[in-house]
N, C-alpha and C positions, 0 to 999 in steps of 0.2 A: 558429471552435469546430466539432468535428463532435458532432452530438447525435445522439442512438439514441434508438428507442422505449423506453417504460417497461421496466426489468427485462432490457433488449439490450445485451449487450457489442459495443464498436466493435471488428471484426476486419479481418485484411489489412492492406492498405497502410493505410487509414484508421488502423487500431489502432496502427500501428509511429508513424505521425505525432504521434498521441495520447500516445502512451506518452512519446515523446521531447521533445514541449511542455511535458509535465506533470512530468518531472524537472527540466527546464530552471528549472521557476519558484524551487528552491531550489539551483541551479548542480549537481543530482545527489546531495544531502545528505538524511540521514533528518531531517525535522521534529522529532522526540520529540527525537533526541540534541541538538538544536540548542537547543530547549529548555531543555536540563539542561545548554546549555554545552560538549557534546560535539561532536565534527566526525568522522561517520561518512558513508559511504558509501551511499546508498539502493539497495536491494537490490529494492523491490518498489513497485509502483504503486500504494497501496490503496485501496478503495472506503471511505469513512468509513460510509455506509449500505450494506450489501451487496447485491449486484443481486437476491442470491436470497431477502432481507427486502425487496421494493421499491425500492431504490437505481436511481438512475439512471445510465449513463455517462456522465457531464459531468464537467468539471473539478472545478468547484465542491464535487463530491462526492468528490474524490480526495484522499490525502496520500503525500507518499514516504516512506516507512520503510525501516530497514535490517532484516535478518533476526527479530533478538530481538524490534526492536518490533512487526512485523509479525504474529509468532507472538502475542504478547503480544495485539495487538488483536483476533487471530482466536478467541484464549482468551475473551477479554471478551464480545466480541459473540456467539457460540454455547455461551457455557457450558461449555467444557472446561477442563481442567487443562491447567497448562503442563508440559510434562515436564521433568524434570530434568536437566542437562548428564551426558552419561554419564561416568563414572570411569574413569579409567585408571591402573591402578597398573603402575609399572615395577619 
């Protein structure tokens, strides 16, 4: 497991290897969708406790999320509102 110092993101080749390893944990599927009985590819390896809030860039502090769940997680963590989906009138 590639470790980083506190609050530092693993970058470069080590970061690419860490991302692939982390996505492989769930066969590249979103963990929140799986918990809801849905099957969706994960787009993001998300830090459960963000690095900017003192989290570490270690496997145990990450989860695989689709874009929808990643946006929801960030909104929860940073107090943002979730933007409504744009309406398309045809």
